[in-house]
Backbone as JSON, one array per atom type, in Angstrom:
{
  "sequence": "MTPSVDPSLNRRKLRIALRRAREEADLTQREAAERVEWSQSKLIRVETGTVSISVSDLRALMQVYGITEPAVVEELEAAARGSKGSSWWSSFHDVVNPQFAQYLGYETAAVSLSTYHPIVVPGHLQTRGYAEALLTPRGLEPDRLKRVVDLRMKRQERMFGGEGDFEALFILDEAAVRRRIGGNAVMAEQLQQLLDFGARPDVTIRVLPFEAGAHYSTLGSFVLLGFADDEDLLYLEYATGSMTGGEDPELLRRYQNCLEDISRLALDSSESLGLIGRIKQDLDTD",
  "N": [[39.35, -20.66, 28.47], [40.61, -20.74, 25.21], [39.04, -22.09, 22.37], [40.51, -24.74, 20.38], [41.93, -24.51, 17.04], [39.64, -25.25, 14.56], [39.37, -27.86, 12.1], [37.62, -27.09, 10.06], [38.03, -24.39, 9.75], [40.49, -24.2, 8.51], [39.82, -25.45, 6.12], [38.1, -23.54, 5.19], [39.82, -21.35, 4.81], [41.37, -22.33, 2.69], [39.35, -22.7, 0.8], [38.51, -20.06, 0.19], [40.93, -18.87, -0.7], [41.67, -20.5, -2.9], [39.46, -20.31, -4.59], [39.51, -17.58, -5.23], [42.02, -17.44, -6.46], [41.59, -19.05, -8.7], [39.66, -17.52, -10.04], [41.17, -15.21, -10.55], [42.95, -16.3, -12.32], [41.35, -16.51, -14.43], [39.73, -18.76, -14.99], [37.13, -21.15, -15.4], [35.26, -23.3, -13.17], [35.0, -25.8, -14.37], [37.02, -25.74, -16.32], [39.33, -25.49, -14.73], [39.19, -27.87, -13.25], [39.49, -29.76, -15.29], [42.14, -29.31, -16.04], [43.64, -30.3, -13.94], [42.83, -32.83, -14.01], [40.57, -33.64, -12.56], [37.24, -34.41, -11.38], [34.56, -32.12, -11.92], [32.88, -31.88, -9.75], [34.48, -32.56, -7.58], [36.22, -30.37, -7.4], [34.35, -28.41, -6.82], [33.5, -29.24, -4.27], [35.85, -28.78, -2.84], [36.02, -25.99, -3.11], [33.8, -25.2, -1.74], [34.43, -25.87, 0.77], [33.69, -28.24, 1.97], [35.12, -30.55, 2.01], [38.38, -31.87, 2.85], [41.71, -31.22, 1.53], [44.42, -32.78, -0.04], [47.97, -32.26, 0.31], [49.39, -32.77, -2.02], [47.39, -32.62, -4.0], [46.7, -29.96, -3.63], [49.07, -28.69, -4.41], [49.04, -29.25, -7.14], [46.85, -27.73, -7.98], [47.77, -25.16, -7.28], [49.87, -24.88, -9.06], [48.49, -24.75, -11.49], [47.1, -22.38, -11.08], [49.09, -20.55, -10.82], [50.29, -19.89, -8.39], [53.01, -19.05, -6.66], [54.46, -17.66, -4.78], [56.58, -18.01, -2.07], [55.84, -17.67, 0.71], [53.06, -17.66, 0.61], [52.55, -20.17, -0.52], [53.58, -21.81, 1.53], [51.83, -21.15, 3.63], [49.33, -22.02, 2.62], [49.82, -24.74, 2.26], [50.2, -25.51, 4.91], [47.62, -25.04, 5.82], [46.27, -26.98, 4.35], [47.27, -29.32, 5.5], [46.21, -28.98, 8.0], [43.54, -29.19, 7.5], [42.46, -31.64, 7.67], [40.9, -34.17, 9.68], [38.59, -34.25, 12.49], [35.79, -32.11, 13.0], [34.5, -30.0, 15.67], [31.87, -30.72, 16.07], [31.65, -33.26, 15.13], [31.38, -35.5, 16.73], [28.73, -35.48, 17.24], [27.42, -36.55, 15.1], [25.19, -38.1, 14.76], [23.0, -36.52, 15.25], [23.26, -34.31, 13.72], [22.6, -33.07, 10.64], [23.93, -33.11, 7.23], [23.62, -30.55, 6.05], [23.28, -28.79, 8.22], [25.68, -29.24, 9.47], [27.42, -28.11, 7.63], [26.63, -25.44, 7.91], [27.44, -25.01, 10.61], [30.17, -25.06, 10.28], [30.59, -22.66, 8.9], [29.61, -20.89, 10.84], [31.47, -21.23, 12.87], [33.64, -19.94, 11.76], [32.86, -17.32, 11.56], [32.91, -13.76, 12.27], [30.96, -12.24, 13.24], [27.55, -12.44, 14.31], [24.2, -12.08, 13.57], [20.86, -12.23, 14.47], [17.36, -12.96, 14.25], [14.57, -13.93, 16.13], [11.3, -15.0, 16.2], [9.64, -16.55, 17.85], [10.72, -18.34, 19.87], [13.4, -18.47, 22.35], [16.61, -18.37, 20.91], [18.72, -21.22, 20.07], [21.41, -20.7, 20.63], [21.41, -19.32, 23.02], [20.04, -20.74, 24.9], [19.13, -22.26, 28.04], [19.87, -25.42, 29.59], [17.58, -26.58, 30.76], [15.48, -25.17, 29.52], [15.9, -25.85, 26.82], [15.45, -28.62, 26.91], [12.73, -28.67, 27.68], [11.62, -27.4, 25.49], [12.12, -29.16, 23.41], [10.9, -31.54, 24.13], [8.08, -31.91, 23.37], [8.39, -32.81, 20.76], [8.6, -35.5, 20.67], [10.96, -37.01, 20.72], [13.24, -39.74, 21.21], [14.47, -40.39, 24.5], [17.35, -40.58, 24.71], [18.18, -39.45, 22.29], [17.11, -36.89, 22.49], [18.63, -35.9, 24.63], [21.13, -35.86, 23.39], [20.78, -33.89, 21.4], [20.35, -31.64, 23.0], [22.79, -31.61, 24.38], [24.48, -30.99, 22.24], [23.66, -28.35, 21.71], [24.48, -27.09, 24.06], [27.26, -27.48, 23.92], [27.86, -26.06, 21.61], [27.18, -23.48, 22.44], [29.06, -23.12, 24.46], [31.45, -23.11, 22.98], [31.03, -20.91, 21.32], [30.83, -18.7, 23.06], [32.86, -19.01, 24.85], [35.45, -18.3, 24.22], [38.12, -15.91, 23.49], [38.04, -14.19, 21.37], [37.32, -11.84, 18.66], [34.64, -11.98, 18.23], [31.28, -10.96, 17.71], [27.91, -10.74, 18.74], [24.54, -10.28, 17.87], [21.34, -10.46, 19.05], [18.05, -10.36, 18.23], [15.05, -10.57, 19.67], [11.69, -11.48, 19.4], [9.01, -10.07, 21.31], [7.22, -12.04, 21.99], [8.81, -14.29, 22.22], [10.18, -13.97, 24.61], [8.18, -13.92, 26.41], [6.7, -16.26, 26.18], [5.96, -19.07, 28.02], [7.99, -21.48, 28.42], [8.36, -24.67, 29.64], [7.43, -24.09, 32.2], [7.24, -21.89, 35.12], [9.65, -21.82, 36.7], [11.68, -22.86, 35.04], [11.5, -21.05, 32.91], [12.08, -18.66, 34.21], [14.75, -19.09, 34.89], [15.81, -19.19, 32.32], [15.32, -16.57, 31.41], [16.94, -15.19, 33.18], [19.39, -16.06, 32.26], [19.43, -14.8, 29.78], [19.62, -12.15, 30.65], [22.14, -12.27, 31.82], [23.8, -12.91, 29.62], [23.24, -10.64, 28.11], [24.6, -8.7, 29.49], [27.18, -8.95, 28.76], [30.05, -7.68, 26.95], [30.35, -8.53, 24.32], [27.95, -9.36, 23.4], [24.75, -8.48, 22.29], [21.47, -8.0, 23.2], [18.25, -7.53, 22.08], [14.81, -6.57, 22.15], [11.98, -7.0, 20.16], [9.15, -5.25, 20.31], [5.62, -6.01, 20.8], [4.04, -3.99, 19.73], [5.39, -3.19, 17.49], [4.42, -4.19, 15.13], [3.81, -5.41, 11.74], [6.45, -6.83, 9.72], [9.16, -7.63, 7.43], [10.17, -10.19, 8.14], [8.21, -11.48, 9.66], [7.17, -14.05, 9.66], [9.19, -15.91, 10.17], [12.42, -17.03, 11.48], [15.85, -15.9, 11.14], [19.37, -16.0, 10.34], [22.24, -14.0, 10.09], [25.5, -14.23, 9.13], [28.64, -12.72, 9.55], [31.81, -12.09, 7.99], [35.36, -11.6, 8.08], [36.75, -11.88, 5.77], [35.16, -12.5, 3.6], [31.96, -12.59, 1.81], [28.8, -11.83, 3.44], [26.73, -14.36, 4.98], [23.6, -15.93, 4.7], [21.3, -17.64, 6.71], [18.44, -19.4, 6.71], [16.07, -20.51, 8.91], [14.34, -22.96, 8.33], [12.4, -26.0, 8.59], [14.23, -27.86, 7.66], [16.37, -26.28, 7.28], [18.24, -23.75, 5.52], [20.65, -22.38, 3.44], [22.3, -19.5, 2.14], [24.54, -17.6, 0.2], [26.68, -15.71, -1.64], [25.48, -16.71, -3.91], [22.84, -16.02, -4.09], [22.42, -13.07, -4.06], [20.41, -11.12, -3.98], [18.38, -12.07, -2.25], [19.88, -12.25, 0.09], [20.46, -9.52, 0.45], [17.89, -8.55, 0.91], [17.31, -9.61, 3.43], [19.31, -8.45, 4.93], [18.48, -5.81, 4.79], [16.07, -6.21, 6.09], [16.97, -6.78, 8.68], [18.0, -4.29, 9.36], [15.61, -2.8, 9.38], [14.17, -4.09, 11.45], [15.89, -3.55, 13.53], [15.55, -0.82, 13.82], [12.99, -0.77, 14.82], [13.07, -2.2, 17.18], [13.4, -2.33, 20.79], [15.99, -0.57, 22.56], [19.14, -1.85, 23.85], [19.3, -1.49, 26.67], [16.62, -0.92, 27.37], [15.49, -3.3, 26.53], [16.66, -5.28, 28.17], [15.64, -4.37, 30.54], [12.9, -4.86, 30.18], [12.93, -7.68, 29.98], [13.84, -8.25, 32.53], [11.66, -7.38, 34.08], [9.67, -9.13, 33.23], [10.72, -11.52, 34.17], [10.65, -10.98, 36.9], [7.92, -10.94, 37.36], [7.38, -13.66, 36.93], [8.75, -14.75, 39.08], [7.19, -13.95, 41.21], [4.77, -15.12, 40.83]],
  "CA": [[40.25, -21.37, 27.54], [40.23, -20.5, 23.83], [38.92, -23.35, 21.64], [41.55, -24.98, 19.38], [41.52, -24.21, 15.67], [38.87, -26.35, 14.0], [39.73, -28.13, 10.71], [36.75, -26.38, 9.14], [38.59, -23.06, 9.51], [41.51, -24.37, 7.48], [39.12, -25.7, 4.86], [37.56, -22.26, 4.74], [40.95, -20.56, 4.28], [41.69, -22.87, 1.37], [38.21, -22.43, -0.1], [38.55, -18.66, -0.26], [42.16, -18.61, -1.45], [41.68, -21.21, -4.17], [38.43, -19.74, -5.45], [40.0, -16.29, -5.74], [43.13, -17.7, -7.38], [41.01, -19.52, -9.96], [39.03, -16.39, -10.72], [42.25, -14.35, -11.06], [43.53, -16.99, -13.47], [40.31, -16.46, -15.46], [39.33, -20.13, -15.31], [35.89, -21.65, -14.82], [35.48, -24.51, -12.38], [35.18, -26.92, -15.28], [38.34, -25.63, -16.94], [40.34, -25.78, -13.72], [39.11, -29.3, -12.94], [40.06, -30.51, -16.41], [43.6, -29.14, -16.08], [44.25, -31.17, -12.93], [42.21, -34.14, -14.24], [39.59, -33.92, -11.52], [35.85, -34.16, -11.73], [34.16, -30.78, -11.5], [32.26, -31.97, -8.43], [35.55, -32.55, -6.58], [36.66, -28.99, -7.24], [33.27, -27.69, -6.15], [33.55, -29.58, -2.85], [36.99, -28.07, -2.26], [35.73, -24.56, -3.07], [32.75, -24.94, -0.74], [34.98, -26.18, 2.09], [33.03, -29.4, 2.57], [36.1, -31.63, 2.11], [39.77, -31.46, 2.97], [42.47, -31.39, 0.3], [45.77, -33.25, 0.24], [49.02, -31.32, -0.1], [49.72, -33.03, -3.42], [46.31, -32.03, -4.82], [46.84, -28.51, -3.51], [50.2, -28.25, -5.25], [48.6, -29.31, -8.53], [46.01, -26.55, -8.22], [48.6, -23.95, -7.2], [50.62, -24.79, -10.31], [47.55, -24.28, -12.52], [46.7, -21.01, -10.79], [50.25, -19.68, -10.8], [50.64, -19.49, -7.02], [54.42, -19.42, -6.49], [55.07, -16.91, -3.68], [56.9, -19.01, -1.03], [55.08, -17.5, 1.95], [51.68, -18.07, 0.34], [52.59, -21.62, -0.69], [53.76, -22.4, 2.84], [50.61, -20.95, 4.4], [48.26, -22.88, 2.1], [50.16, -26.14, 2.55], [49.92, -25.71, 6.33], [46.16, -25.13, 5.94], [45.86, -28.28, 3.82], [47.58, -30.32, 6.52], [45.29, -28.76, 9.12], [42.13, -29.31, 7.09], [42.02, -33.01, 7.94], [40.49, -34.4, 11.06], [37.18, -34.07, 12.83], [35.35, -30.83, 13.55], [34.03, -30.17, 17.05], [30.53, -31.3, 16.1], [31.66, -34.59, 14.51], [30.9, -36.52, 17.69], [27.27, -35.4, 17.25], [26.99, -36.85, 13.73], [23.88, -38.76, 14.76], [21.93, -35.54, 15.37], [23.6, -33.18, 12.86], [22.53, -33.43, 9.23], [25.02, -32.49, 6.47], [23.41, -29.13, 5.8], [23.55, -28.06, 9.45], [27.12, -29.35, 9.69], [28.04, -27.08, 6.79], [26.38, -24.16, 8.57], [28.27, -24.9, 11.8], [31.5, -24.7, 9.82], [30.57, -21.22, 8.64], [29.41, -20.19, 12.11], [32.74, -21.3, 13.58], [34.58, -19.0, 11.15], [32.3, -15.96, 11.5], [33.33, -12.76, 13.26], [29.74, -11.64, 13.8], [26.3, -13.15, 14.1], [23.0, -11.28, 13.84], [19.75, -13.13, 14.27], [16.03, -12.58, 14.75], [13.73, -15.09, 16.45], [9.96, -14.5, 16.52], [8.8, -17.45, 18.63], [11.39, -18.87, 21.06], [14.78, -18.07, 22.56], [17.43, -19.17, 20.0], [19.53, -22.25, 20.68], [22.67, -20.14, 21.11], [21.25, -18.71, 24.34], [19.14, -21.54, 25.74], [19.59, -23.07, 29.16], [19.58, -26.84, 29.38], [16.19, -26.84, 31.11], [14.63, -24.6, 28.48], [16.06, -26.66, 25.62], [14.77, -29.9, 27.13], [11.29, -28.43, 27.66], [11.25, -27.02, 24.13], [12.24, -30.31, 22.51], [10.11, -32.68, 24.61], [6.87, -32.19, 22.58], [8.69, -33.39, 19.45], [8.52, -36.94, 20.77], [12.25, -37.65, 20.51], [13.68, -40.71, 22.2], [15.23, -39.7, 25.55], [18.78, -40.49, 24.4], [18.37, -38.5, 21.19], [16.83, -35.55, 23.03], [19.8, -35.5, 25.4], [22.2, -35.57, 22.44], [20.5, -32.59, 20.78], [20.6, -30.61, 24.02], [24.24, -31.56, 24.6], [25.04, -30.26, 21.1], [23.39, -26.92, 21.9], [25.32, -26.61, 25.16], [28.63, -27.45, 23.42], [27.92, -24.94, 20.66], [27.16, -22.26, 23.25], [30.35, -23.04, 25.14], [32.48, -22.72, 22.01], [30.76, -19.57, 20.79], [31.01, -17.64, 24.05], [33.91, -19.35, 25.8], [36.75, -17.86, 23.75], [38.51, -14.52, 23.73], [38.23, -13.58, 20.07], [36.62, -10.58, 18.36], [33.29, -12.34, 17.81], [30.2, -10.14, 18.25], [26.61, -11.35, 18.46], [23.33, -9.49, 18.08], [20.13, -11.27, 19.08], [16.8, -9.61, 18.34], [14.0, -11.53, 20.03], [10.35, -10.94, 19.48], [8.49, -10.07, 22.67], [6.58, -13.34, 22.21], [9.83, -15.28, 22.59], [10.58, -13.81, 26.02], [6.98, -14.08, 27.25], [6.15, -17.62, 26.07], [6.46, -19.81, 29.17], [8.46, -22.81, 28.06], [8.83, -25.46, 30.76], [6.94, -23.64, 33.5], [7.8, -20.64, 35.65], [11.03, -21.94, 37.18], [12.55, -23.03, 33.86], [11.49, -19.81, 32.14], [12.8, -17.65, 34.98], [16.18, -19.38, 34.72], [16.17, -18.8, 30.96], [15.35, -15.11, 31.34], [18.14, -14.75, 33.89], [20.54, -16.28, 31.37], [19.41, -13.71, 28.81], [20.15, -10.97, 31.33], [23.58, -12.48, 32.0], [24.43, -12.74, 28.31], [23.08, -9.25, 27.68], [25.56, -7.86, 30.2], [28.51, -9.15, 28.17], [30.37, -6.67, 25.92], [30.33, -9.1, 22.98], [26.58, -9.81, 23.1], [23.68, -7.48, 22.38], [20.13, -8.6, 23.15], [17.2, -6.52, 21.94], [13.47, -7.14, 22.05], [11.06, -6.36, 19.24], [7.88, -5.25, 21.05], [4.41, -6.35, 20.07], [3.5, -2.83, 19.0], [6.17, -2.91, 16.27], [3.58, -4.52, 13.99], [4.3, -6.32, 10.71], [7.72, -6.54, 9.07], [9.47, -8.62, 6.39], [10.44, -11.53, 8.66], [7.21, -11.84, 10.66], [6.83, -15.47, 9.64], [10.29, -16.84, 10.42], [13.7, -16.56, 12.0], [16.97, -15.93, 10.2], [20.7, -15.7, 10.88], [23.22, -13.41, 9.19], [26.87, -14.37, 9.6], [29.58, -11.8, 8.94], [33.17, -12.6, 7.93], [36.37, -10.58, 7.81], [37.41, -12.12, 4.48], [34.22, -13.05, 2.63], [30.64, -11.98, 1.87], [27.92, -12.33, 4.49], [25.97, -15.56, 4.67], [22.25, -15.96, 5.25], [20.77, -18.96, 7.06], [17.01, -19.36, 7.02], [15.82, -21.67, 9.74], [13.16, -23.76, 8.06], [12.49, -27.3, 9.26], [15.45, -28.52, 7.21], [17.46, -25.3, 7.19], [18.56, -23.31, 4.17], [21.73, -21.4, 3.45], [22.63, -18.83, 0.9], [25.58, -16.58, 0.32], [26.76, -14.91, -2.85], [24.72, -17.26, -5.02], [21.54, -15.35, -4.16], [22.68, -11.79, -3.4], [19.19, -10.34, -3.78], [17.75, -12.56, -1.03], [20.76, -11.82, 1.18], [20.27, -8.08, 0.63], [16.58, -8.33, 1.51], [17.37, -9.9, 4.87], [20.15, -7.41, 5.54], [17.57, -4.67, 4.96], [15.11, -6.59, 7.13], [17.64, -6.6, 9.98], [18.04, -2.84, 9.62], [14.25, -2.37, 9.73], [13.85, -4.61, 12.77], [16.73, -2.83, 14.5], [14.93, 0.5, 14.06], [11.74, -0.96, 15.55], [13.3, -2.89, 18.44], [13.85, -1.58, 21.95], [17.44, -0.61, 22.66], [19.62, -2.91, 24.73], [18.93, -1.21, 28.06], [15.17, -1.1, 27.5], [15.19, -4.72, 26.33], [17.02, -6.0, 29.4], [14.68, -3.95, 31.55], [11.66, -5.6, 29.94], [13.18, -9.06, 30.35], [13.91, -8.29, 33.99], [10.31, -7.24, 34.63], [8.95, -10.38, 32.97], [11.26, -12.49, 35.12], [10.15, -10.64, 38.24], [6.52, -11.41, 37.41], [7.42, -15.1, 37.1], [9.22, -15.06, 40.43], [6.16, -13.62, 42.19], [3.54, -15.91, 40.56]],
  "C": [[39.75, -21.19, 26.12], [40.15, -21.83, 23.08], [40.04, -23.5, 20.62], [40.99, -24.71, 17.99], [40.83, -25.43, 15.09], [39.31, -26.59, 12.56], [38.87, -27.38, 9.7], [37.28, -24.98, 8.82], [39.71, -23.13, 8.47], [40.89, -24.66, 6.13], [38.56, -24.41, 4.29], [38.66, -21.39, 4.14], [41.31, -21.02, 2.88], [40.59, -22.56, 0.36], [38.29, -21.03, -0.68], [39.76, -18.4, -1.14], [42.14, -19.26, -2.82], [40.61, -20.7, -5.12], [38.91, -18.43, -6.06], [41.13, -16.48, -6.74], [42.61, -18.2, -8.73], [40.39, -18.4, -10.75], [40.07, -15.44, -11.3], [42.95, -14.96, -12.27], [42.55, -17.06, -14.64], [39.93, -17.86, -15.95], [37.97, -20.43, -14.69], [36.22, -22.87, -13.97], [35.73, -25.72, -13.27], [36.58, -26.9, -15.9], [39.45, -25.98, -15.96], [40.37, -27.27, -13.39], [39.73, -30.14, -14.05], [41.57, -30.44, -16.42], [44.31, -30.01, -15.04], [43.65, -32.57, -12.98], [41.36, -34.58, -13.06], [38.2, -33.89, -12.14], [35.51, -32.75, -11.26], [33.57, -30.8, -10.09], [33.32, -31.97, -7.32], [36.03, -31.13, -6.33], [35.6, -28.16, -6.51], [33.29, -27.98, -4.66], [34.71, -28.9, -2.14], [36.67, -26.59, -2.1], [34.59, -24.21, -2.12], [33.22, -25.31, 0.66], [34.36, -27.38, 2.74], [33.97, -30.59, 2.7], [37.49, -31.04, 2.31], [40.47, -31.68, 1.63], [43.87, -31.83, 0.68], [46.78, -32.21, -0.24], [49.37, -31.52, -1.57], [48.66, -32.46, -4.36], [46.4, -30.52, -4.79], [47.95, -28.0, -4.41], [49.84, -28.27, -6.73], [47.74, -28.09, -8.87], [46.85, -25.28, -8.23], [49.42, -23.77, -8.47], [49.74, -24.26, -11.43], [47.23, -22.81, -12.32], [47.89, -20.04, -10.74], [50.6, -19.14, -9.43], [52.06, -19.98, -6.73], [55.09, -18.7, -5.33], [55.32, -17.87, -2.51], [56.07, -18.89, 0.24], [53.64, -17.95, 1.77], [51.6, -19.58, 0.2], [52.69, -22.31, 0.67], [52.49, -22.31, 3.68], [49.49, -21.88, 3.94], [48.56, -24.35, 2.35], [49.91, -26.46, 4.02], [48.41, -25.85, 6.56], [45.66, -26.47, 5.43], [46.12, -29.39, 4.83], [46.61, -30.21, 7.7], [43.83, -28.92, 8.78], [41.57, -30.7, 7.35], [41.63, -33.14, 9.41], [39.03, -34.05, 11.28], [36.91, -32.68, 13.37], [34.71, -31.07, 14.9], [32.67, -30.86, 17.11], [30.5, -32.73, 15.55], [31.15, -35.67, 15.46], [29.38, -36.51, 17.82], [26.69, -35.74, 15.88], [25.6, -37.47, 13.67], [22.73, -37.77, 14.86], [22.21, -34.28, 14.53], [23.53, -33.63, 11.4], [23.61, -32.68, 8.45], [24.85, -30.99, 6.26], [23.71, -28.31, 7.05], [25.04, -28.13, 9.79], [27.87, -28.3, 8.86], [27.85, -25.7, 7.41], [27.28, -23.98, 9.79], [29.71, -24.56, 11.43], [31.61, -23.22, 9.54], [30.46, -20.43, 9.94], [30.71, -20.15, 12.91], [33.72, -20.26, 13.07], [34.11, -17.55, 11.2], [32.88, -15.06, 12.58], [32.13, -12.05, 13.85], [28.55, -12.5, 13.45], [25.17, -12.21, 14.48], [21.8, -12.15, 13.54], [18.47, -12.57, 14.86], [15.23, -13.85, 14.98], [12.35, -14.61, 16.91], [9.18, -15.34, 17.53], [9.45, -17.89, 19.93], [12.79, -18.27, 21.19], [15.66, -18.94, 21.66], [18.34, -20.14, 20.75], [20.84, -21.75, 21.23], [22.6, -19.71, 22.57], [20.45, -19.56, 25.32], [19.85, -22.17, 26.93], [19.26, -24.53, 28.86], [18.1, -27.15, 29.68], [15.22, -26.34, 30.06], [14.69, -25.45, 27.22], [15.33, -27.99, 25.76], [13.25, -29.73, 27.06], [10.8, -28.11, 26.26], [11.21, -28.23, 23.21], [11.31, -31.47, 22.89], [8.85, -32.94, 23.78], [7.14, -32.81, 21.22], [8.69, -34.92, 19.48], [9.83, -37.67, 20.5], [12.5, -38.71, 21.58], [14.54, -40.0, 23.24], [16.72, -39.54, 25.24], [19.05, -39.48, 23.3], [18.12, -37.07, 21.67], [18.04, -35.03, 23.81], [20.95, -35.12, 24.47], [22.0, -34.2, 21.78], [20.77, -31.46, 21.76], [22.09, -30.48, 24.3], [24.94, -30.8, 23.48], [24.84, -28.76, 21.29], [24.28, -26.34, 23.0], [26.79, -26.5, 24.71], [28.83, -26.28, 22.46], [27.98, -23.62, 21.41], [28.5, -22.05, 23.93], [31.44, -22.57, 24.19], [32.27, -21.29, 21.52], [31.12, -18.48, 21.77], [32.14, -17.9, 25.04], [35.3, -18.89, 25.41], [37.02, -16.4, 24.07], [38.76, -13.79, 22.41], [37.44, -12.29, 19.92], [35.19, -10.82, 17.93], [32.26, -11.45, 18.5], [28.87, -10.75, 17.82], [25.48, -10.38, 18.8], [22.13, -10.42, 17.99], [18.93, -10.35, 19.24], [15.69, -10.65, 18.54], [12.65, -10.83, 20.0], [9.86, -11.0, 20.93], [7.81, -11.4, 23.0], [7.57, -14.38, 22.7], [10.21, -15.18, 24.06], [9.38, -13.92, 26.96], [6.43, -15.51, 27.23], [6.77, -18.49, 27.15], [6.75, -21.26, 28.77], [8.95, -23.52, 29.32], [8.35, -25.03, 32.13], [7.72, -22.44, 34.02], [9.27, -20.74, 36.03], [12.01, -22.04, 36.01], [12.64, -21.72, 33.08], [12.23, -18.7, 32.89], [14.31, -17.84, 34.86], [16.65, -18.94, 33.33], [16.26, -17.27, 30.83], [16.57, -14.56, 32.07], [19.37, -14.96, 33.02], [20.58, -15.21, 30.27], [19.98, -12.44, 29.42], [21.67, -11.08, 31.49], [24.33, -12.31, 30.68], [24.37, -11.29, 27.85], [24.02, -8.29, 28.37], [26.97, -7.99, 29.65], [28.79, -8.1, 27.1], [30.28, -7.19, 24.5], [28.94, -9.57, 22.55], [25.6, -8.66, 23.28], [22.35, -8.2, 22.24], [19.11, -7.47, 23.1], [15.87, -7.22, 21.72], [12.64, -6.31, 21.08], [9.68, -6.39, 19.88], [6.69, -5.57, 20.16], [3.92, -5.18, 19.21], [4.28, -2.48, 17.74], [5.38, -3.27, 15.01], [4.27, -5.45, 13.0], [5.65, -5.86, 10.17], [8.07, -7.72, 8.18], [9.6, -10.04, 6.94], [9.44, -11.96, 9.74], [7.02, -13.35, 10.77], [7.99, -16.4, 9.99], [11.55, -16.19, 10.94], [14.76, -16.6, 10.91], [18.25, -15.58, 10.93], [21.53, -15.08, 9.77], [24.59, -13.55, 9.82], [27.76, -13.4, 8.84], [30.99, -12.35, 9.04], [34.14, -11.47, 7.61], [36.91, -10.69, 6.39], [36.46, -12.64, 3.41], [32.89, -12.34, 2.76], [29.83, -12.57, 3.02], [27.2, -13.59, 4.02], [24.65, -15.52, 5.4], [21.85, -17.4, 5.52], [19.33, -18.78, 7.47], [16.64, -20.63, 7.74], [14.44, -22.26, 9.47], [13.32, -25.09, 8.81], [13.78, -28.02, 8.9], [16.63, -27.57, 7.12], [17.74, -24.95, 5.74], [19.64, -22.25, 4.26], [21.85, -20.72, 2.11], [23.71, -17.81, 1.17], [25.56, -15.75, -0.94], [25.94, -15.44, -4.0], [23.32, -16.66, -5.13], [21.68, -14.0, -3.46], [21.43, -10.96, -3.14], [18.48, -10.77, -2.49], [18.57, -12.14, 0.19], [20.54, -10.35, 1.48], [18.92, -7.78, 1.28], [16.6, -8.57, 3.02], [18.32, -8.95, 5.6], [19.31, -6.15, 5.77], [16.54, -4.95, 6.04], [15.71, -6.39, 8.51], [17.71, -5.12, 10.34], [16.67, -2.34, 10.06], [13.88, -2.82, 11.14], [14.64, -3.87, 13.85], [16.15, -1.46, 14.82], [13.68, 0.37, 14.94], [11.95, -1.52, 16.95], [13.66, -1.91, 19.56], [15.38, -1.6, 21.99], [17.85, -1.63, 23.72], [19.17, -2.71, 26.18], [17.44, -1.43, 28.29], [14.78, -2.57, 27.41], [15.49, -5.53, 27.59], [16.1, -5.62, 30.54], [13.37, -4.69, 31.42], [11.82, -7.06, 30.36], [13.22, -9.21, 31.87], [12.54, -8.2, 34.63], [9.49, -8.51, 34.4], [9.42, -11.46, 33.93], [10.72, -12.23, 36.54], [8.71, -11.1, 38.4], [6.47, -12.92, 37.6], [7.8, -15.48, 38.54], [8.13, -14.85, 41.49], [4.86, -14.39, 41.97], [3.42, -17.09, 41.52]]
}
């Protein structure tokens, strides 16, 4: 079953269309906000897709920007009506901070995801048992731990349960597939899930072997999201998370180059799944 359209996707459509229209009208954010008698911060929130916009506010902006084509007006008004409501992760507000919620909105709209993880299997691919074992040392209350794991399972279901054109590339360091999280049985189940995901046409799993040596992202993981209608977005997974898009193109370019370098060093998909299979076999026989 294909997930329903999330309000964040409509907010994204408006964000891109209104930002481009403002730029084509040769107006700064401050100038545009003054013309509709808004605060600049309100316009910024609309252009970053963090808030919905009413149809009346939209019409005021379209008048300033000179958007009059009936088909475009109708499409944007429909998006404004669809931008209200709760996103799929809203029920997890107690375990999702605002920054990660913003990232989830971008991830929901992406057509591709490329990520490197040097230490553990990424949350997108985790089994419930692996996620629970990974989070237990953090000392979370049992109810909160369950909520975080439930969020990961829901995110995985939405990402891989549809029939869209989404493509995902996961490059895992060899350490991530060898580190025994939760004991042999839990780790064997996790490795089997990697094999199952790796057999899908929309998912590519590759392993960066130990002998690859040093590279730009040795110290941390990162995610690159690709979009059909916007620039790529970089998400650096620090303790609090960090996002960047066009506002820091040099950093984005460095990580795009890093992904290319890692891709040259990593085992190909077939070799990677073979390695994962052998590690799982060793666990099964221990």
